C-alpha positions as CSV (number, residue, x, y, z in Angstrom):
1,X,-0.1,0.0,0.0
2,X,1.4,3.5,-1.0
3,X,1.6,6.2,1.6
4,X,-0.7,9.2,1.1
5,X,2.2,11.6,2.0
6,X,6.0,11.2,2.6
7,X,8.2,13.9,4.4
8,X,11.7,13.9,5.9
9,X,13.1,15.8,9.1
10,X,16.7,15.9,10.2
11,X,16.8,15.9,14.0
12,X,19.1,18.8,14.8
13,X,19.9,20.5,18.0
14,X,17.7,23.4,16.9
15,X,14.7,21.0,16.4
16,X,15.2,19.6,19.9
17,X,15.3,23.0,21.3
18,X,12.0,24.0,19.5
19,X,10.4,20.8,20.6
20,X,11.4,21.5,24.3
21,X,10.1,25.1,24.1
22,X,6.8,23.9,22.5
23,X,6.4,21.1,25.1
24,X,6.6,23.6,27.9
25,X,5.0,26.7,26.3
26,X,2.0,26.6,28.5
27,X,3.8,26.7,31.7
28,X,4.1,30.6,31.7
29,X,0.4,30.7,32.7
30,X,0.8,28.7,35.8
31,X,3.1,31.4,37.1
32,X,0.8,34.3,36.7
33,X,-0.6,34.2,40.3
34,X,3.0,34.0,41.6
35,X,3.9,36.9,39.4
36,X,1.0,38.9,40.8
37,X,1.8,38.0,44.3
38,X,5.5,39.0,43.7
39,X,4.5,42.4,42.3
40,X,2.4,43.0,45.4
41,X,5.5,42.0,47.6
42,X,7.6,44.5,45.6
43,X,5.2,47.3,46.1
44,X,5.0,46.4,49.9
45,X,8.8,46.4,50.0
46,X,9.2,49.7,48.4
47,X,6.4,51.3,50.5
48,X,8.3,50.3,53.7
49,X,11.7,51.1,52.2
50,X,12.9,47.4,52.2
51,X,14.9,47.9,49.0
52,X,17.1,44.8,49.3
53,X,13.9,42.6,49.4
54,X,12.5,44.3,46.5
55,X,15.7,43.5,44.6
56,X,15.7,39.9,45.6
57,X,12.1,39.5,44.6
58,X,12.5,41.3,41.2
59,X,15.5,39.1,40.4
60,X,13.7,35.8,41.5
61,X,10.5,36.8,39.5
62,X,12.5,37.7,36.4
63,X,14.5,34.4,36.5
64,X,11.5,32.3,37.2
65,X,9.5,33.8,34.6
66,X,12.1,34.3,31.8
67,X,15.2,32.7,32.9
68,X,13.7,29.2,32.5
69,X,13.9,29.3,28.8
70,X,17.8,29.3,29.2
71,X,17.5,26.4,31.3
72,X,15.1,24.7,28.8
73,X,17.7,25.2,26.1
74,X,20.5,23.8,28.3
75,X,18.3,20.7,28.9
76,X,17.6,20.2,25.3
77,X,21.2,20.6,24.5
78,X,22.3,18.2,27.2
79,X,19.8,15.6,26.0
80,X,20.8,16.0,22.4
81,X,24.6,15.8,23.1
82,X,24.2,12.9,25.5
83,X,22.7,10.6,22.8
84,X,24.9,10.3,19.8
85,X,22.5,8.0,17.9
86,X,19.9,10.8,17.5
87,X,22.5,13.7,16.4
88,X,21.6,14.7,12.8
89,X,19.3,11.7,12.5
90,X,17.3,11.7,9.3
91,X,13.8,10.6,9.8
92,X,11.3,9.7,7.0
93,X,7.6,9.8,7.8
94,X,5.0,8.0,5.8
95,X,1.5,9.1,6.3
96,X,-1.3,6.6,5.7
97,X,-5.1,7.0,6.3
98,X,-5.1,5.7,9.8
99,X,-1.4,5.7,10.9
100,X,2.1,7.1,10.4
101,X,5.3,5.3,10.0
102,X,8.6,6.8,11.3
103,X,11.6,5.4,9.7
104,X,15.4,6.0,10.2
105,X,18.6,4.0,10.3
106,X,17.7,3.0,13.8
107,X,14.4,1.3,12.8
108,X,10.9,1.6,11.9
109,X,7.9,2.6,14.2
110,X,4.1,2.7,13.4
111,X,1.8,4.9,15.4
112,X,-2.0,4.9,14.9
113,X,-3.4,8.5,14.9
114,X,-6.0,7.4,17.4
115,X,-3.3,6.4,19.9
116,X,-1.4,9.7,19.8
117,X,-1.3,11.7,22.9
118,X,-1.6,15.0,21.2
119,X,-1.0,16.7,17.9
120,X,0.5,20.1,18.2
121,X,1.6,22.9,15.7
122,X,4.1,25.8,16.1
123,X,5.1,28.3,13.6
124,X,7.8,26.1,12.1
125,X,6.7,22.4,12.9
126,X,4.0,20.0,13.7
127,X,4.5,17.7,16.7
128,X,2.8,14.3,16.8
129,X,3.2,13.4,20.4
130,X,3.0,9.8,21.4
131,X,3.6,10.6,25.2
132,X,3.8,13.8,27.2
133,X,7.6,14.0,26.8
134,X,8.4,12.7,23.3
135,X,7.2,13.7,19.8
136,X,7.6,13.1,16.2
137,X,9.0,16.4,14.8
138,X,7.5,17.2,11.3
139,X,9.1,20.3,9.8
140,X,6.6,22.3,7.8
141,X,8.9,23.6,5.2
142,X,9.5,20.0,4.1
143,X,5.7,19.4,3.8
144,X,3.4,19.9,0.9
145,X,0.4,22.1,1.5
146,X,-1.8,18.9,1.2
147,X,0.2,17.2,4.0
148,X,-0.1,20.2,6.3
149,X,-3.9,20.2,5.7
150,X,-4.0,16.4,6.3
151,X,-2.2,17.0,9.8
152,X,-4.4,19.9,10.7
153,X,-7.5,17.8,10.2
154,X,-6.0,15.1,12.4
155,X,-5.6,17.8,15.2
156,X,-9.4,18.4,14.9
157,X,-10.5,14.7,15.3
């Protein structure tokens, strides 16, 4: 049986970093109550002239809100560099009506669309997630318009 669509992705450090950012992108909203509380604490510290506390709060809030992207990039880099077998690994995806096959020099894996944990989309990639922490990375620029529409329809189901 011939696949409906075929595409290739090379797993680079940049793609791993993008996947890590996408996977954790919703976590900023979890922090909103903490940021509001911290701003109130800053105002309290300034009102009572506790400037050292204000500085500590400001640094902590900034780091916790924005500095974690640096840590996420370091984690992705560590994961990528620690596993030599995935570095610049070329993955070929074959899309069929009910399933996708991921093939590389390491082997072949088949995933039914119904069994996928989640299908996500960023500006540059699609992510077919089989678990909360792993995903198949589909680079949009390597896809035909018809394949992009096919994946978007899968997201809706």
